[in-house]
C-alpha positions in Angstrom: 3.6 -16.8 -6.5 3.2 -19.5 -9.8 6.4 -21.6 -10.9 6.9 -22.6 -14.7 4.7 -25.4 -15.2 1.7 -23.6 -13.2 -1.1 -23.1 -15.7 -2.0 -19.4 -15.2 -5.7 -18.7 -14.8 -6.2 -15.7 -17.5 -5.1 -14.6 -20.9 -2.8 -11.0 -19.2 -3.2 -8.2 -21.5 -1.0 -5.9 -19.6 2.2 -8.0 -18.8 5.9 -6.6 -16.6 8.7 -8.9 -17.4 11.7 -8.3 -14.2 14.7 -10.1 -14.3 18.8 -8.7 -13.2 20.8 -7.1 -16.1 21.6 -9.7 -18.3 18.7 -11.8 -17.9 16.6 -11.3 -21.0 14.0 -9.1 -20.3 13.8 -7.6 -23.2 13.7 -10.7 -25.7 11.0 -12.0 -23.3 9.0 -9.3 -23.7 8.7 -8.9 -27.5 8.1 -12.6 -27.6 5.1 -12.8 -25.2 4.0 -9.8 -28.0 4.2 -12.0 -30.4 2.0 -14.6 -28.1 -0.7 -12.4 -26.6 -0.7 -9.9 -29.5 0.1 -7.0 -27.4 1.9 -3.8 -27.6 6.0 -4.3 -26.7 7.2 -1.0 -25.5 10.9 -1.0 -24.9 11.4 1.3 -21.7 15.5 1.3 -22.4 14.4 3.6 -25.8 11.7 5.7 -23.5 14.2 6.7 -21.0 17.4 7.3 -22.5 17.5 10.6 -25.1 20.4 11.9 -27.1 24.2 11.4 -25.8 22.3 8.8 -22.3 20.6 11.5 -21.5 17.5 11.0 -19.3 14.6 12.4 -20.7 12.7 15.2 -19.1 9.1 13.1 -21.2 10.1 9.2 -19.1 7.7 9.8 -16.7 4.6 11.2 -19.0 5.4 8.4 -21.7 5.4 5.9 -19.1 1.6 7.1 -17.6 1.1 7.5 -20.7 1.3 3.7 -22.5 0.5 2.1 -18.9 -3.3 3.6 -19.0 -3.6 1.7 -22.7 -5.6 -2.0 -22.4 -3.1 -3.8 -23.9 1.5 -3.7 -23.6 3.9 -5.4 -22.1 7.1 -4.3 -21.3 10.5 -4.6 -18.8 10.3 -3.6 -15.5 12.8 -1.4 -15.0 14.0 2.1 -13.7 11.7 1.7 -9.7 13.9 4.0 -8.7 12.6 7.1 -11.2 9.1 6.0 -10.4 8.4 3.3 -12.4 6.5 1.3 -9.5 3.9 3.9 -8.6 2.6 3.6 -12.9 3.2 0.4 -13.9 2.3 -2.3 -11.4 -1.6 -1.2 -10.3 -2.0 -1.0 -14.2 -0.8 -4.9 -15.1 -1.7 -7.9 -14.4 1.3 -10.2 -14.9 4.7 -9.9 -13.5 7.2 -12.5 -15.4 10.1 -12.9 -13.2 13.5 -14.0 -14.7 15.1 -15.6 -11.8 18.4 -17.4 -13.1 21.2 -18.5 -11.7 24.0 -15.9 -11.4 26.5 -17.7 -14.2 23.8 -17.7 -16.9 23.0 -14.1 -16.2 26.6 -13.3 -16.1 28.0 -15.0 -19.0 24.6 -13.5 -20.9 25.7 -10.1 -20.3 29.5 -10.3 -20.9 28.6 -11.8 -24.5 25.6 -8.8 -24.9 28.0 -6.3 -23.5 31.4 -7.3 -25.7 28.9 -7.7 -28.7 27.4 -4.1 -28.7 31.2 -2.4 -28.0 32.9 -4.0 -30.6 30.0 -3.8 -33.2 28.9 -0.6 -32.5 25.4 -1.5 -32.2 23.5 1.2 -31.9 20.7 0.7 -29.1 18.1 3.8 -28.5 18.1 7.7 -30.1 21.5 6.6 -31.3 22.9 6.1 -28.4 25.7 3.0 -28.6 27.9 1.1 -26.3 30.6 3.3 -24.8 33.2 -0.1 -25.2 33.6 -3.0 -23.9 37.1 -1.4 -21.3 34.0 -0.1 -19.3 33.4 -3.2 -18.1 36.5 -2.5 -15.8 34.8 0.7 -14.6 34.4 0.4 -10.8 31.5 3.3 -10.7 28.4 0.8 -10.5 26.3 3.7 -12.9 29.3 3.3 -15.3 30.2 0.3 -15.6 26.9 -3.1 -16.2 28.9 -5.5 -15.1 29.1 -3.9 -11.5 25.8 -2.8 -11.8 24.4 -6.4 -12.0 27.0 -7.4 -8.8 25.1 -4.4 -7.1 21.6 -5.8 -8.5 21.9 -9.3 -8.1 19.2 -9.9 -5.3 17.2 -6.7 -6.1 13.8 -8.6 -6.7 14.5 -11.8 -4.6 14.4 -9.2 -1.7 11.7 -6.7 -3.4 8.4 -9.9 -4.4 7.5 -10.4 -0.8 6.9 -6.4 -0.2 5.2 -6.7 -3.7 2.9 -9.6 -3.7 1.7 -7.3 -0.6 1.1 -4.7 -1.8 -0.1 -5.7 -5.2 -2.0 -8.4 -4.5 -3.9 -8.4 -7.7 -0.5 -9.0 -9.4 -0.1 -12.7 -10.6 3.8 -13.9 -10.4 5.1 -16.3 -12.5 9.0 -17.1 -11.0 11.0 -19.0 -14.2 14.3 -20.2 -12.5 16.0 -21.1 -15.3 16.2 -20.5 -19.2 14.8 -24.1 -19.5 12.0 -23.1 -17.9 11.4 -20.3 -19.9 11.2 -21.6 -23.3 9.2 -24.4 -21.8 6.7 -21.9 -19.8 6.6 -19.4 -23.4 6.0 -22.9 -25.2 3.1 -23.1 -23.4 1.7 -20.1 -23.7 2.0 -20.1 -27.5 -0.2 -23.2 -27.6 -2.5 -22.6 -25.6 -3.0 -19.2 -27.7 -2.6 -21.1 -30.7 0.2 -19.2 -32.1 3.6 -20.9 -33.3 7.3 -19.3 -32.3 10.3 -19.3 -33.5 13.1 -21.3 -30.7 15.1 -19.0 -29.1 19.3 -18.3 -30.2 21.3 -21.3 -29.0 23.6 -20.3 -26.2 26.2 -22.2 -24.6 27.0 -23.0 -21.0 23.3 -22.0 -20.1 23.0 -25.5 -17.7 
């Protein structure tokens, strides 16, 4: 497992970005797509049909893009079968292992913004409103879900390393590390990238 300052042994063509809800998987996936000229597939858009109904074609769509040569996506929906498809094909996994205070504040800001602005997400779906943060059911309360899955990746990665020895893993422990690492990759690829949006209280 590599750290932020370790050089990558190759330029990857198939990339997974892992992390708890609120860590910034989708944002980093999009930026990596620019740096390495990869197709970014936002996996939430494949999973959620209208009215938040899971799409029956989800796994077929995952298999289709995983068979391609160049892509980056978020490592999610592992209980829905994506682990059988994505890690065997991926070359690199980037693990956003940030402090809980950072991912919690990010998730609260994101949920409030989406709910108040009624931002359209995937296939016409919108956040149901910030009051859903008060629900007890983790399936309906994104903050409860984050709490329940906070240590999921730390528990899983030892088995992932054993099961997928071909997969290079980079563990990034703070947004500053991620930005430093990303800029190094961009420099090696001869690409200039925009700075991230400023976030408060990321210490």
